C-alpha positions as a Markdown table, in Angstrom:
| # | Residue | x | y | z |
|---|---|---|---|---|
| 1 | Met | 37.7 | -11.4 | 131.3 |
| 2 | Ile | 40.3 | -10.5 | 128.7 |
| 3 | Phe | 40.7 | -12.9 | 125.8 |
| 4 | Lys | 43.7 | -13.0 | 123.6 |
| 5 | Leu | 42.9 | -13.1 | 119.9 |
| 6 | Ser | 45.4 | -15.9 | 119.3 |
| 7 | Lys | 43.3 | -18.1 | 121.6 |
| 8 | Val | 40.0 | -17.3 | 119.9 |
| 9 | Phe | 41.3 | -17.3 | 116.3 |
| 10 | Asn | 43.8 | -19.9 | 115.5 |
| 11 | Lys | 45.7 | -20.1 | 112.3 |
| 12 | Glu | 43.6 | -22.9 | 110.8 |
| 13 | Ser | 40.3 | -21.0 | 111.2 |
| 14 | Leu | 41.8 | -17.8 | 109.8 |
| 15 | Ser | 43.1 | -19.6 | 106.8 |
| 16 | Leu | 39.6 | -20.9 | 106.1 |
| 17 | Phe | 38.3 | -17.3 | 105.9 |
| 18 | Ile | 41.2 | -16.0 | 103.9 |
| 19 | Ser | 40.9 | -18.6 | 101.2 |
| 20 | Thr | 37.7 | -17.5 | 99.5 |
| 21 | Gly | 37.8 | -20.1 | 96.8 |
| 22 | Asp | 37.0 | -22.9 | 99.3 |
| 23 | Ile | 34.2 | -20.9 | 100.8 |
| 24 | Asp | 32.7 | -20.2 | 97.3 |
| 25 | Ser | 32.8 | -23.8 | 96.3 |
| 26 | Asn | 31.3 | -25.0 | 99.6 |
| 27 | Leu | 28.5 | -22.5 | 99.3 |
| 28 | Leu | 27.8 | -23.6 | 95.8 |
| 29 | Leu | 27.7 | -27.2 | 96.8 |
| 30 | Ala | 25.4 | -26.4 | 99.7 |
| 31 | Phe | 23.1 | -24.4 | 97.4 |
| 32 | Leu | 23.0 | -27.3 | 94.9 |
| 33 | Gly | 22.4 | -29.8 | 97.7 |
| 34 | Asn | 19.4 | -27.8 | 99.1 |
| 35 | Ile | 17.9 | -26.8 | 95.7 |
| 36 | Trp | 14.5 | -28.1 | 96.5 |
| 37 | Ser | 14.3 | -26.3 | 99.7 |
| 38 | Val | 15.4 | -23.1 | 97.9 |
| 39 | Ile | 12.7 | -23.6 | 95.3 |
| 40 | Phe | 10.1 | -24.2 | 98.0 |
| 41 | Leu | 11.1 | -21.1 | 99.9 |
| 42 | Ile | 10.9 | -19.0 | 96.7 |
| 43 | Phe | 7.4 | -20.5 | 96.0 |
| 44 | Ile | 6.2 | -19.6 | 99.5 |
| 45 | Leu | 7.5 | -16.0 | 99.1 |
| 46 | Val | 5.7 | -15.7 | 95.8 |
| 47 | Leu | 2.5 | -16.9 | 97.4 |
| 48 | Ile | 2.8 | -14.4 | 100.3 |
| 49 | Val | 3.6 | -11.5 | 98.0 |
| 50 | Ser | 0.8 | -12.3 | 95.6 |
| 51 | Phe | -1.7 | -12.6 | 98.6 |
| 52 | Phe | -0.8 | -9.1 | 99.7 |
| 53 | Ala | -1.0 | -7.8 | 96.2 |
| 54 | Phe | -4.4 | -9.3 | 95.5 |
| 55 | Thr | -5.6 | -8.0 | 98.9 |
| 56 | Phe | -4.5 | -4.5 | 98.0 |
| 57 | Met | -6.1 | -4.7 | 94.6 |
| 58 | Tyr | -9.4 | -6.0 | 96.1 |
| 59 | Gly | -9.4 | -3.1 | 98.6 |
| 60 | Asp | -8.8 | -0.6 | 95.8 |
| 61 | Phe | -11.7 | -2.2 | 93.9 |
| 62 | Leu | -14.0 | -1.8 | 96.9 |
| 63 | Ile | -13.0 | 1.8 | 97.4 |
| 64 | Gln | -13.6 | 2.8 | 93.8 |
| 65 | Asn | -16.8 | 1.0 | 93.2 |
| 66 | Ile | -18.7 | 0.5 | 96.5 |
| 67 | Tyr | -17.7 | 3.1 | 98.9 |
| 68 | Lys | -18.2 | 6.2 | 96.8 |
């Protein structure tokens, strides 16, 4: 099947992508609306990274002190 670009992308949808000011304000409003979910995701990422860091530090401690 051959699609014409004029059927896929109409002028209204292209004007939305061309006007970047609207997209920036909408993204900012979406970020402020979901601020608690963003804080929660950052907290979960910090927990995961700290878990792997402490696991590596404990393994290094075992190698240096016990398995000599």
